[in-house]
N, C-alpha and C positions, 0 to 999 in steps of 0.2 A: 567418470568424474562424479564425485559425491554431490548429492542434492542439498540444497539449502534446507534448514529446518522449516517446519510449518510456521505460518504466521500466528502469533499469539494474540490474545485479546488486546493487550497493551500496545503491541506493534500496529495492530489494525486501527486503534484509536489515533495513533500518529499519522497513519495513512489517510484516515478520514479527515483529520485536521488539514492535511495538505490538500485533499480534494476540495475543501471549502475555500482554501486560499488561492489555489492555482487551478485553472481549467485544465483538466487532464488531456483534453483534445488538442491543446495548444502548448503543452509542455514537452520537454525532451529530457533525456538523461543528463543533459548539460545545464539544465535550469538550476540556478543557485539554491532554490528551495528543495529541489530533488536531491542535490548534493548534500544539503543539510540533513534531510531525512536519512539518507544513506549513512552519513557519518553518525547520526544518533543511533541508528539500528545496529551499528557495528561497535558500539561501546561494550566493554566486557560485561557490564551489569545487565545488558539486554539478552544475554545468552545463558540458558540453563546449563548448557554443556560446553565446556571449554573447547571441545572438538567441533562444535558447530561451524559450518561455513558462514562467511559473512555475506551480507547483501551487497550486490553490485548496483551501480546507478540504474542500469536497465530494469532490474527487478523492482527497485524502489520507485521507478517511474511507472511501471505497469500496475502495481497494486492499487493506486487511486483510481485507475481506469475501471477496475472491477465495480466501483460504486456507481459508475455511469449507468449500469443496468437498472439501478434503483431510482433513476431520475426519468420520469415518464417522457419528457420531450426527446430524450436521446436513446430511449430503450431500443428503438428500431435500429440504431446505429451500432449497438453493442449487444451481442447475443450471449446467452448463458446466464445461469443463476449461481450465485455464490452465497451459500447459506450463512456462513459466519459473517461475511461482510453485510448481509441484509440485517442480521441480528444487531450488529454494532451500529449500523445506520439508524435503526429503529430506536435503539437505546438513547440516541442523542437528538431525536426529533422533538 
């Protein structure tokens, strides 16, 4: 099964926006804002290559969770470092 393309700077900004709106620890792929992000990510202008796979709700739900690692109170709950997510988060602090 082909993999989804890497998350771009613009797509990560959308995920960070969702992170600030919805607590990722309490959201699911069925949350309306997750569905909205998924739909936004799947519009043709968001893909550099027409052959790119689309984002599914589960993947759209997981990406905001990566920003949890950058929030000190929950760092212990979510392990790993995501460099691009860290850069995007710092850009908007």
